[in-house]
C-alpha positions in Angstrom: 29.9 2.3 -31.9 33.5 1.2 -32.2 34.3 3.0 -28.9 31.4 1.2 -27.1 32.5 -2.1 -28.6 36.0 -1.6 -27.4 34.8 -0.7 -23.9 32.6 -3.7 -23.9 35.5 -6.0 -24.9 37.7 -4.4 -22.2 35.1 -5.0 -19.5 34.6 -8.6 -20.6 38.3 -9.2 -20.6 38.7 -7.7 -17.1 35.8 -9.9 -15.8 37.3 -13.0 -17.4 40.6 -12.3 -15.7 38.9 -11.7 -12.3 36.8 -14.8 -12.6 39.9 -16.8 -13.7 41.9 -15.5 -10.7 39.1 -16.5 -8.3 38.8 -19.9 -10.0 42.6 -20.4 -9.5 42.1 -19.7 -5.8 39.2 -22.2 -5.6 41.4 -24.8 -7.4 44.2 -24.2 -5.0 41.9 -24.7 -2.0 40.6 -27.9 -3.5 44.1 -29.2 -4.4 45.4 -28.5 -0.9 42.2 -30.1 0.6 42.4 -33.4 -1.4 46.1 -33.9 -2.1 47.2 -37.2 -0.5 50.6 -36.3 0.9 50.1 -33.7 3.6 47.4 -33.3 6.3 45.6 -30.2 5.0 45.4 -28.8 8.6 49.2 -28.2 8.5 48.8 -26.1 5.4 46.0 -23.9 6.7 46.9 -23.5 10.4 49.5 -20.9 11.4 53.0 -22.2 11.8 53.0 -22.0 15.6 49.9 -24.0 15.9 51.2 -26.6 13.4 54.3 -27.0 15.5 52.3 -27.5 18.7 49.7 -30.0 17.3 51.6 -32.0 14.6 54.4 -33.2 16.9 56.6 -33.1 13.8 58.1 -29.6 13.6 59.1 -28.2 11.2 58.5 -28.3 7.4 58.6 -25.7 4.7 54.9 -26.3 3.9 53.8 -25.6 7.5 51.2 -22.8 7.4 51.6 -22.4 3.6 48.0 -21.2 2.9 47.9 -19.1 6.1 51.1 -17.3 5.1 49.8 -16.8 1.5 46.6 -15.2 2.9 48.7 -12.9 5.1 50.7 -11.9 2.1 47.6 -11.1 0.1 46.3 -9.0 3.0 49.6 -7.1 3.0 49.5 -6.7 -0.8 46.1 -5.1 -0.5 47.4 -2.7 2.1 50.5 -1.8 0.1 48.4 -1.4 -3.1 46.1 1.1 -1.2 49.1 3.0 0.2 50.6 3.4 -3.3 47.2 4.5 -4.7 46.7 6.9 -1.9 50.0 8.6 -2.7 49.0 9.0 -6.3 45.6 10.4 -5.3 47.4 13.0 -3.1 49.7 13.9 -6.0 46.6 14.6 -8.1 44.7 16.4 -5.3 42.0 13.8 -4.9 41.7 14.0 -1.1 38.5 11.9 -0.8 40.1 9.0 -2.7 43.3 9.4 -0.6 41.3 9.1 2.6 39.5 6.0 1.1 42.9 4.5 0.2 44.3 5.1 3.7 41.2 3.6 5.3 41.5 0.6 3.0 45.2 0.2 3.8 44.6 0.3 7.6 41.8 -2.3 7.5 43.9 -4.7 5.4 47.0 -4.1 7.5 45.0 -4.8 10.7 43.6 -8.0 9.3 47.1 -9.1 8.2 48.5 -8.5 11.7 45.5 -10.3 13.2 46.2 -13.4 11.1 50.0 -13.2 11.6 50.0 -12.8 15.4 46.7 -14.6 16.2 45.2 -11.6 17.8 41.6 -12.9 17.8 42.5 -16.5 18.6 45.1 -16.1 21.3 46.4 -12.6 22.2 43.1 -10.8 22.9 41.4 -13.7 24.6 44.4 -14.0 26.9 43.9 -10.4 27.8 40.4 -11.2 28.9 38.5 -10.2 25.8 36.2 -13.2 24.7 36.7 -14.4 21.1 33.1 -13.7 20.2 33.5 -10.1 21.1 36.7 -9.9 19.1 35.0 -11.5 16.1 32.2 -8.9 16.5 34.8 -6.2 16.6 36.2 -7.4 13.3 32.8 -7.4 11.7 32.2 -3.9 13.0 35.5 -2.7 11.5 34.7 -4.1 8.1 31.0 -3.0 8.1 31.9 0.5 9.2 34.6 0.7 6.5 32.1 -0.4 3.9 29.5 2.1 5.1 31.9 5.0 5.3 33.5 4.2 1.9 30.3 3.1 0.1 30.7 5.8 -2.5 33.8 3.9 -3.8 32.3 0.5 -3.9 31.2 0.9 -7.5 28.5 -1.3 -9.1 30.8 -2.9 -11.7 32.8 -4.6 -8.9 30.1 -5.0 -6.3 29.9 -8.7 -7.1 33.5 -9.1 -5.8 32.5 -7.5 -2.5 29.5 -9.8 -2.3 31.7 -12.9 -2.9 34.3 -11.7 -0.3 31.6 -11.0 2.4 29.9 -14.4 1.7 33.2 -16.3 2.0 34.1 -14.5 5.2 30.6 -15.2 6.6 31.0 -18.9 5.8 34.4 -19.0 7.5 33.3 -17.3 10.7 30.1 -19.3 10.8 32.0 -22.6 10.6 34.5 -21.5 13.2 31.8 -20.4 15.7 29.6 -23.4 15.2 32.0 -26.3 15.1 35.3 -25.3 16.9 36.8 -28.4 15.4 40.4 -29.2 14.3 39.3 -32.1 12.1 40.9 -31.7 8.6 37.5 -31.3 6.9 36.4 -28.5 9.2 39.7 -26.7 9.0 39.4 -26.6 5.2 35.7 -25.6 5.2 36.6 -22.8 7.6 39.9 -21.5 6.1 39.3 -22.4 2.5 36.5 -19.8 2.0 38.5 -17.3 4.1 41.3 -17.6 1.6 39.0 -17.1 -1.3 37.5 -14.1 0.5 40.9 -12.5 0.9 41.6 -13.0 -2.8 38.3 -11.3 -3.7 39.0 -8.5 -1.3 42.3 -7.8 -3.0 40.8 -8.0 -6.4 38.0 -5.6 -5.4 40.5 -2.9 -4.2 42.8 -3.5 -7.2 39.9 -2.8 -9.6 38.6 0.2 -7.6 42.0 1.9 -7.6 42.8 0.9 -11.2 39.4 2.3 -12.5 39.7 5.6 -10.5 43.4 6.2 -11.5 42.6 5.4 -15.2 39.9 8.1 -15.2 42.2 10.8 -13.8 43.6 13.3 -16.3 47.4 12.9 -16.4 47.8 16.6 -15.7 45.5 16.6 -12.6 
C-alpha cells in the first residue's frame, strides 16, 4: 500500500511539473503577445525576416521566440542522442533506434526553422510550400507510427497537445498567410507550445525507460 501510495505521489508530482512547464510556455506566449513595448511580430519571426520587414535592424530581441523554439528542438535532439547512447550501452537496440529516429526528426525540424527550408529554400528550388508542409506532416506521422510502441499511455496527452498545437499553427498559416501581429502570434504561439510539449514528451519517455533499466544491464 505504501509503495502504491509513493508511486501515485510520484506520478502526481511529475504531472504537476509537466503541466506547470506547459503553463509557463502559455504565459510566455501571452506576455510576448500583449506586452506594450515591442511589436510581437519581431519576437516570433526569424531574425532575417525581421531585418527585412521592420526597417529597424537590429535588436537583441529580434526573433527571440523563434530562436528559443529552435533551441528546444535542438535540446530534444540532443536528449535523444544521449539516451540512445545509454540504450546502446545497455543493449536495448529497439530503444536505441527509437532514440536515433527521434533525434533525426527533431534535428530536421530545428534546421527547417533555423534556415527557413519550408518557407524560402525549398520553394525557391521549385517545391511548393504546400508540398513541403505535407512532407513535414508525413515525416512526423511516419515517425509516430513506426515508434508507436514507445508512445506510452501515461504521456500520450502530451503527444495530443503537441499535435493539436502544430495543427493549429499550420492551419492558421495556410488559411490566412498574414503578417498582421495577431495572426503571427496565433500561428507561432501554438507552434512554440507544441515544441515544448514535444520536448517534454520525449524527456518523459526516455526518463521512464531509463529508470526501469537494471543498473547492471
